[in-house]
Structures are given as structure tokens and as C-alpha cells.
N, C-alpha and C positions, 0 to 999 in steps of 0.2 A: 639584442646586443645593446648594452648600456652606452649612452651618449658620452663622448669625451668631455673633458673638462674645457670649458669655453675659453679659458686663457690659452691653453695649448692650441685649440682650434683657431683662435685669432692670430696667434703666431704663424700658423700654416697659412692663413688668409693673407697675411702680410708677405710671406714668401711668394705666393702665387701673384700678388699684385706687383712685386718687385720684378719677378720674372716677365710678366706682361709689359711692364713699363720699359724694361731693358731691351726687350726683344720684338715688340711690336712697334715698328716705326710710324710716326705720325706725319702728316702732310707737311711738306717743306713750303715755304711761302711762294716759291716759284712754280710749285707743281700743280697740276690740274686735279690730282687725285688725293682723296683721303684714303686711309687704309681700307675703309669699308667699300669705297668706290672701286679700289684696285681688286679687292676680294670679289666683288660682283662681276667686274670685267673678266678677271681670270676664270671664274666659274662658267661664264657664257662661252669664253674661248675654248675651254677644255672639255665642255660637255660633249657627250657622244650623241645626245639628241637635243632639240630645241627646248629651252627652259622657259617656264612661265614665272611670273612674279610670285605666285603661291609656292612653287617648288623652291624657289630661291629663298623665300621666307623660312621654310622648313629646314633648308640646308644651313642657313646662316643663323637662325634664331633672331633675326631682325622682325620687328612688327610690320604689318602690312603698311601703316602709314610711313614708317621710315624707308621701307623699300620702295614705296611710290615716290618718295622725295628723291632718293638716289637715282632711280630710273629716269625721272623727269630731268634731273641735273645732267646726267650722262647723255640723254637723248638730245637735250638742248645744246650740248657742246658738240654734238655730231658723232659721239663715240658708240652709240647704240641706236638701233632702229627697232620699232615695234612692228611685228608682222602678225596680222589677225589669224587666229586658229580657225581653219576652214570648218572644223567639226563643232566648235563652240564660238559663236560670234561675240560673246561677252569676254572672251579671253584672247590673249595675244602671247606670242613668243618673243624672246629678245634675240637680236642678231647684232653681233659685233661688226661695226663698219670698218672699212680699210683705215680710216683715220684712228679709230679705236685700237685697232691692232698695232699701228704705228706707235701711238701713245703708250700702249701697254708694254711693247718691247723697249721703249725709251726709259720706262719707269721701274720696271721690275727689280733691277739690280739694287736700287736704293732700299726698297722694302725687303728684299730677301737677304741682304748682307748679314743681318743678325743670325738668321737660320743657317746659313752657310758657315758662319763662324762656329756656331754650336757643333754642327756636323764635323767640321775640321778638328775641333777640339775633343769631341767625344769619340770620334771614329764611327764607322758604319754600324757596328753591332750595338753599341750603347745608344747611338742616335735612333736606331730602329726600336730599341726598347722604350726609349723616351716617347717616341711617337705613338707607339702601341699604347702605353699608359695615358698619354694625352687624349688619344682617340676614345679609350675606354671611358675616361672621366667625362668627355663631351657627350657620349652616348648616355651615360648615367644622368647627366644633367638635363638632357632632353626628354627623359621619360617623365 
């Protein structure tokens, strides 16, 4: 398949950037969390099994140094604990603390409001299609 014209692709990239800028909330001055911190905490909270930093790097696309910095920051604030993996002493699992759960519950509304707004505007079916396409694009980008 022939490559698309770079000007057209740049316009598409600008649309993607605008979408992200309008819909991914940034940290408020008074908040404890950046969007990345909230993403990490919510992944730990929603996980069906304990997560390691390596698993989180794969899920989020963050580098190991960035992930380590986030984990240390959240651990230092008392929102995450590290629990050594009994099978591999070099690795550890991340556990959300009670304080982390409280902060997560107090913060999620601010960060999720743009997503709820899109869902209300598009309706369930179109929102589902949008998410399906975003997930498809995310998988393609991770290959």
C-alpha cells in the first residue's frame, strides 16, 4: 500500500493531538496525581492479579525509568506498597494502600469527566465504536 501524502497525515496527527489535549486532563495544582500516576494507580486497583513494574510498562507503553520514577513517587506518598515476589526475589508486586484507594476515589471524577462527556454526547453505540477503534490503534502502535 502506498504511503499517504505527508500533508494529509500531518493534518490527521494534529487532530489526534487536539483530541488528546482536550480529553486527557492534566494534573491540577492542588492534586497529588498526574494523569500517568492516576493511570498507574487505577491499573493496580483494577488488576485481577498482582502487577509488576514490567507488566505495567507493557500495558502503558512507559519506559522502565519513567515507571520506576512514578512508582517511587507514589510509594513515597504512601499510595502504593511494594511486595516482593516470593518466586523471584528480584521482582516485586505493587499493592494499592488504603490511602491510595481514598485518593483514587477522590480524584477520578476530575480525570474521567472528558470521557463521560464524550460518552454522553455520542451515546453507547458510537462510544463503543470509538473505543474499539482507539484500542485497535493502540495495539497497532505497540507492535
